[in-house]
C-alpha positions in Angstrom: -2.1 -20.2 -4.0 1.3 -19.1 -5.7 3.4 -18.9 -2.6 2.9 -19.0 1.2 4.7 -18.7 4.4 4.8 -20.1 7.9 6.9 -19.7 11.1 7.2 -22.3 13.8 9.7 -21.4 16.6 12.9 -20.4 15.0 12.1 -22.0 11.7 10.6 -20.0 8.8 9.5 -21.6 5.7 8.4 -20.3 2.2 6.8 -22.2 -0.5 7.5 -20.5 -3.8 5.8 -22.7 -6.4 3.4 -25.5 -6.5 2.6 -27.7 -9.4 -0.3 -30.0 -8.6 -3.0 -30.9 -11.3 -5.6 -29.3 -9.0 -5.3 -26.9 -6.0 -6.7 -29.6 -3.9 -6.4 -33.2 -5.1 -6.6 -35.5 -2.1 -8.1 -38.2 -2.2 -8.4 -37.7 -6.1 -6.1 -39.9 -8.1 -5.1 -38.8 -11.7 -6.3 -41.1 -14.3 -3.4 -42.8 -16.2 -3.0 -42.1 -19.9 -5.0 -38.7 -19.5 -3.1 -35.4 -20.3 -3.3 -32.9 -17.5 -2.2 -29.2 -17.4 -0.2 -28.5 -14.2 -0.4 -25.2 -12.4 2.6 -22.9 -12.1 4.4 -24.1 -15.3 6.9 -22.1 -17.3 9.2 -19.2 -16.2 8.1 -17.8 -13.0 9.1 -14.5 -11.4 9.0 -14.2 -7.6 9.8 -11.1 -5.5 10.3 -11.2 -1.7 12.0 -9.4 1.0 13.1 -10.5 4.4 12.9 -7.8 7.1 14.8 -8.8 10.2 13.7 -6.8 13.2 13.4 -7.1 17.0 10.0 -7.0 18.8 6.6 -7.0 17.2 6.0 -6.6 13.4 3.9 -3.4 14.2 7.3 -1.5 15.2 9.1 -2.7 12.0 6.7 -0.9 9.7 6.1 -4.1 7.7 3.0 -3.0 5.8 4.9 0.1 4.5 7.9 -2.0 3.5 5.5 -4.4 1.8 4.0 -1.5 0.0 7.3 0.0 -1.2 8.3 -3.6 -2.4 5.1 -4.4 -4.3 4.1 -0.8 -5.7 6.9 0.4 -8.0 7.3 4.1 -8.3 6.4 5.8 -11.4 8.9 8.2 -12.9 9.4 10.4 -15.9 12.9 10.9 -17.4 13.9 14.5 -17.2 17.3 16.3 -18.2 19.0 19.0 -16.3 17.6 22.5 -16.8 17.2 25.6 -14.8 14.6 25.4 -12.1 13.8 26.1 -8.4 12.9 22.6 -7.3 15.3 20.6 -5.2 16.9 17.3 -6.6 14.3 15.3 -4.4 11.2 16.2 -2.5 7.9 14.8 -1.3 4.6 15.8 -2.8 2.7 13.9 -0.1 3.8 12.4 3.4 2.3 11.4 6.7 3.6 10.8 10.1 3.6 8.5 12.2 4.9 5.5 10.2 1.8 3.3 10.8 -0.2 5.8 8.6 0.1 4.8 4.9 -1.1 7.2 2.2 -2.3 4.8 -0.6 -4.2 7.2 -3.0 -3.8 10.6 -4.6 -5.9 11.1 -7.5 -8.2 13.4 -9.3 -11.6 13.8 -7.7 -14.4 12.1 -9.6 -16.9 15.0 -9.5 -14.8 18.0 -8.6 -11.7 20.1 -9.5 -9.9 18.6 -6.6 -7.6 15.8 -5.4 -8.5 12.9 -3.2 -6.1 11.6 -0.7 -6.7 8.3 1.0 -4.7 6.7 3.8 -5.0 3.9 6.3 -3.7 2.9 9.6 -1.4 -0.3 9.3 -0.5 -1.7 12.6 -3.9 -2.0 14.6 -3.0 1.0 16.8 -4.9 4.2 16.8 -2.8 7.2 15.8 -2.9 10.9 15.5 -1.5 11.8 12.1 0.0 14.8 10.5 -0.4 14.8 6.6 1.5 17.3 4.5 1.4 18.4 0.8 4.3 20.8 1.0 4.2 22.0 -2.7 0.5 23.0 -2.2 1.3 24.5 1.2 -1.3 22.2 2.9 -1.0 20.5 6.2 -3.8 18.7 8.3 -4.3 16.5 11.3 -6.3 13.4 11.4 -7.1 10.8 14.0 -7.2 7.1 12.9 -8.6 4.3 14.7 -7.1 0.8 14.4 -7.0 -0.3 10.7 -9.2 2.7 9.9 -9.2 4.1 6.2 -9.9 7.9 5.7 -10.2 10.0 2.6 -10.0 13.8 2.0 -11.0 16.1 -0.8 -8.1 18.6 -1.3 -9.0 21.9 -3.1 -6.0 24.1 -3.2 -6.9 27.8 -2.9 -10.1 27.2 -1.3 -11.2 28.7 2.0 -11.2 25.3 3.6 -8.7 23.4 1.3 -9.2 20.0 3.2 -12.5 18.2 3.6 -13.0 14.6 4.9 -15.0 12.5 2.5 -16.1 8.9 2.4 -15.0 6.3 -0.1 -17.5 7.6 -2.6 -16.1 11.0 -2.2 -19.1 12.3 -0.3 -18.6 14.9 2.5 -18.6 13.5 6.1 -18.0 16.7 8.1 -15.3 19.2 8.9 -11.7 18.1 9.2 
């Protein structure tokens, strides 16, 4: 375990590094004169974020904030040129905030995209999912912690079809 956290009353603790010989060593005693390699040696990089909030963690969008912290955005350098796109826009978004879209990828066996999302706070939700540049919007009901996937085929008569994790159809959306 690289780092861990615990909260007791008003005290919060964070262990950033550990350097035992073994992850669990009690009651083992190291032999004198023997060379050991210790864990977590060398330069370490740790990223963490404190998110002060009132009430329960579900209302503070903690999973979304963790995703934003840990999954760095991809970008392509581009220079100013003529074009009709705005300076910023979203290719894919969902509401409410407890629905997190984690995947948008090329389908394995079709000329389509796969979009996958999940519910993050343990609360059922009715979601609206939008792909504005493709002109596609759909609704989905999520159970607590449920994962859902869709195959998106722009220009098709029914452009959105729910699929399972193996990208097989599961019924109408």
